[in-house]
C-alpha positions as CSV (number, residue, x, y, z in Angstrom):
1,M,-105.2,23.9,-18.8
2,A,-108.9,23.6,-20.2
3,L,-108.2,25.7,-23.1
4,Q,-104.9,23.9,-23.8
5,D,-106.8,20.2,-23.6
6,D,-108.8,22.0,-26.0
7,T,-106.9,23.0,-28.3
8,A,-105.0,19.7,-28.3
9,E,-107.9,18.1,-29.2
10,L,-109.1,20.5,-32.1
11,I,-105.4,19.4,-33.4
12,V,-105.5,16.2,-33.9
13,A,-109.1,16.6,-34.9
14,A,-108.0,18.9,-37.6
15,R,-104.9,16.6,-38.5
16,D,-107.5,14.2,-39.1
17,G,-109.3,15.7,-41.8
18,D,-111.9,17.6,-39.3
19,G,-113.0,20.6,-40.9
20,A,-115.5,21.6,-37.9
21,A,-112.1,21.5,-35.7
22,W,-110.4,23.8,-38.3
23,G,-112.9,26.3,-38.4
24,R,-112.7,26.6,-34.1
25,L,-109.0,26.6,-34.6
26,V,-109.2,29.8,-36.8
27,E,-111.6,31.4,-34.5
28,R,-109.9,30.9,-31.6
29,Y,-106.4,32.4,-32.8
30,S,-106.8,34.1,-35.7
31,G,-107.8,37.6,-33.4
32,L,-104.3,37.0,-31.4
33,L,-102.0,36.2,-34.9
34,W,-103.7,39.7,-36.3
35,S,-103.4,41.4,-32.8
36,I,-99.5,40.6,-32.6
37,A,-99.2,41.5,-36.6
38,R,-100.7,44.9,-35.8
39,S,-98.5,45.4,-32.9
40,Y,-95.5,45.5,-35.5
41,G,-97.2,47.9,-37.2
42,L,-98.2,46.3,-40.5
43,D,-100.9,47.4,-42.5
44,D,-103.9,45.2,-43.3
45,A,-102.7,43.5,-46.3
46,E,-99.4,42.5,-44.4
47,S,-101.2,41.5,-41.9
48,M,-103.1,39.2,-43.4
49,D,-100.1,37.6,-44.8
50,V,-98.5,37.0,-41.1
51,V,-102.1,35.5,-40.4
52,Q,-102.3,33.7,-43.7
53,T,-98.8,32.2,-43.5
54,A,-98.6,31.1,-39.8
55,W,-101.9,29.2,-40.6
56,L,-100.1,27.6,-43.3
57,R,-97.1,26.6,-41.4
58,L,-99.0,24.9,-38.8
59,V,-101.4,22.6,-42.0
60,E,-97.8,22.4,-43.3
61,R,-96.2,21.2,-39.6
62,I,-99.0,20.0,-37.9
63,D,-98.4,16.3,-37.9
64,G,-94.6,16.8,-36.4
65,L,-95.9,19.1,-33.7
66,D,-95.1,17.1,-30.6
67,D,-97.2,18.3,-28.0
68,P,-100.6,19.1,-29.8
69,G,-102.1,21.4,-26.7
70,A,-99.1,23.9,-27.4
71,A,-100.5,24.7,-31.1
72,G,-101.6,28.4,-29.6
73,G,-98.3,29.2,-28.3
74,W,-96.3,27.8,-31.6
75,L,-99.2,30.3,-33.7
76,T,-98.4,33.2,-31.8
77,V,-94.6,32.4,-32.4
78,T,-94.7,31.7,-36.3
79,A,-96.5,35.3,-36.1
80,R,-94.1,37.3,-34.4
81,R,-91.5,36.3,-36.3
82,E,-93.4,36.6,-39.5
83,S,-94.3,40.1,-38.6
84,L,-91.1,40.8,-37.6
85,R,-89.9,40.1,-40.9
86,L,-92.0,42.0,-42.8
87,A,-91.8,45.0,-40.3
88,S,-87.7,44.3,-40.3
89,R,-88.4,44.8,-44.3
90,R,-90.1,47.4,-44.4
91,G,-87.9,49.3,-41.9
92,R,-91.5,49.7,-39.7
93,E,-91.6,50.7,-35.7
94,L,-94.5,49.3,-33.7
95,L,-97.8,51.9,-34.2
96,G,-100.8,52.1,-32.6
97,T,-104.2,52.2,-35.1
98,V,-107.5,53.6,-34.6
99,P,-110.3,52.4,-36.7
100,D,-112.6,54.1,-38.0
101,S,-116.2,53.3,-36.7
102,P,-118.9,55.8,-39.8
103,S,-121.8,53.7,-39.1
104,E,-122.6,56.0,-35.4
105,A,-124.2,59.4,-35.3
106,P,-121.3,62.1,-36.1
107,E,-121.2,63.5,-32.7
108,R,-120.8,59.9,-31.3
109,V,-117.8,59.4,-33.9
110,V,-116.0,62.8,-32.6
111,I,-116.5,62.0,-29.0
112,A,-115.3,58.0,-29.8
113,R,-112.2,59.2,-32.0
114,E,-111.7,62.0,-29.0
115,R,-111.4,59.4,-26.7
116,L,-109.6,56.4,-28.5
117,G,-106.9,59.7,-29.8
118,R,-106.1,60.2,-26.0
119,V,-106.0,56.4,-25.3
120,A,-103.8,55.8,-28.4
121,A,-101.5,59.0,-27.2
122,A,-101.3,57.6,-23.9
123,L,-100.5,53.9,-25.5
124,H,-97.8,55.2,-27.8
125,S,-96.1,57.3,-24.8
126,L,-95.7,53.7,-22.9
127,P,-92.8,51.5,-23.4
128,R,-92.5,49.9,-26.3
129,R,-93.2,45.9,-24.3
130,C,-96.2,48.1,-22.7
131,Q,-98.0,48.6,-25.7
132,A,-97.2,45.6,-27.5
133,L,-97.9,43.3,-24.4
134,L,-101.5,45.6,-23.8
135,R,-102.2,45.2,-27.8
136,I,-101.3,41.6,-27.7
137,F,-103.1,40.7,-24.1
138,A,-106.5,41.9,-25.5
139,L,-106.9,38.7,-27.6
140,A,-104.4,36.6,-26.3
141,P,-106.5,33.2,-25.2
142,S,-104.3,32.7,-22.4
143,Y,-101.5,33.8,-20.3
144,A,-99.1,31.0,-21.9
145,E,-100.0,32.4,-25.7
146,A,-99.5,35.8,-24.8
147,A,-96.3,35.1,-23.0
148,A,-95.2,33.1,-26.5
149,A,-95.8,35.5,-28.4
150,L,-93.9,38.3,-26.1
151,E,-91.2,36.2,-25.4
152,I,-91.5,36.3,-21.3
153,P,-91.9,33.8,-18.8
154,V,-95.7,32.8,-18.4
155,G,-95.0,34.2,-14.6
156,S,-94.2,38.0,-15.5
157,V,-97.7,38.4,-17.8
158,G,-100.1,39.6,-15.1
159,P,-97.3,41.2,-12.9
160,T,-96.0,42.8,-16.2
161,R,-99.7,43.9,-17.4
162,A,-100.7,45.6,-14.1
163,R,-98.0,47.5,-14.0
164,C,-98.2,48.4,-17.4
165,L,-102.1,49.5,-17.3
166,E,-101.1,51.6,-14.3
167,S,-98.9,53.6,-16.2
168,L,-101.2,53.5,-18.9
169,R,-103.8,54.7,-16.4
170,R,-101.6,57.6,-14.7
171,R,-101.1,58.9,-18.5
172,L,-104.6,59.3,-19.1
173,A,-105.8,60.7,-15.8
174,R,-103.1,63.7,-16.4
């Protein structure tokens, strides 16, 4: 509960105009919001739109939040809905992306890309629910926020994650 309590304190401070509190909120939740948008197969520009829209909606509605400690879950739901809206408009499905790392030595880049390619292929072969859970959980600050982003009960996050990881391990071992 410490994270939720801390989030509540940050929301109250941000509501009162504390710029540092806003900065900590953005630092804490932006990665998660980006991962949600990317899990819907959105490109960088669309993902940025989702993240910015989620923050804008929070600014617009911060005075009306009943439970400031639940702001992380509120942000994830907002990002999920906005991502779904954009993905549906474009007719996209969930996709995996592999970032480039051009600063590394060429042979390290080749090895890393091969490994990432194997992982991406294994992830892509998982059921969509597992794909989304693993992408979102990688950046979710808490089980509650991952559960909100995925619309599943909090108690299901751990067991579902364990099953998805085991399935991923089996696929990688082939």
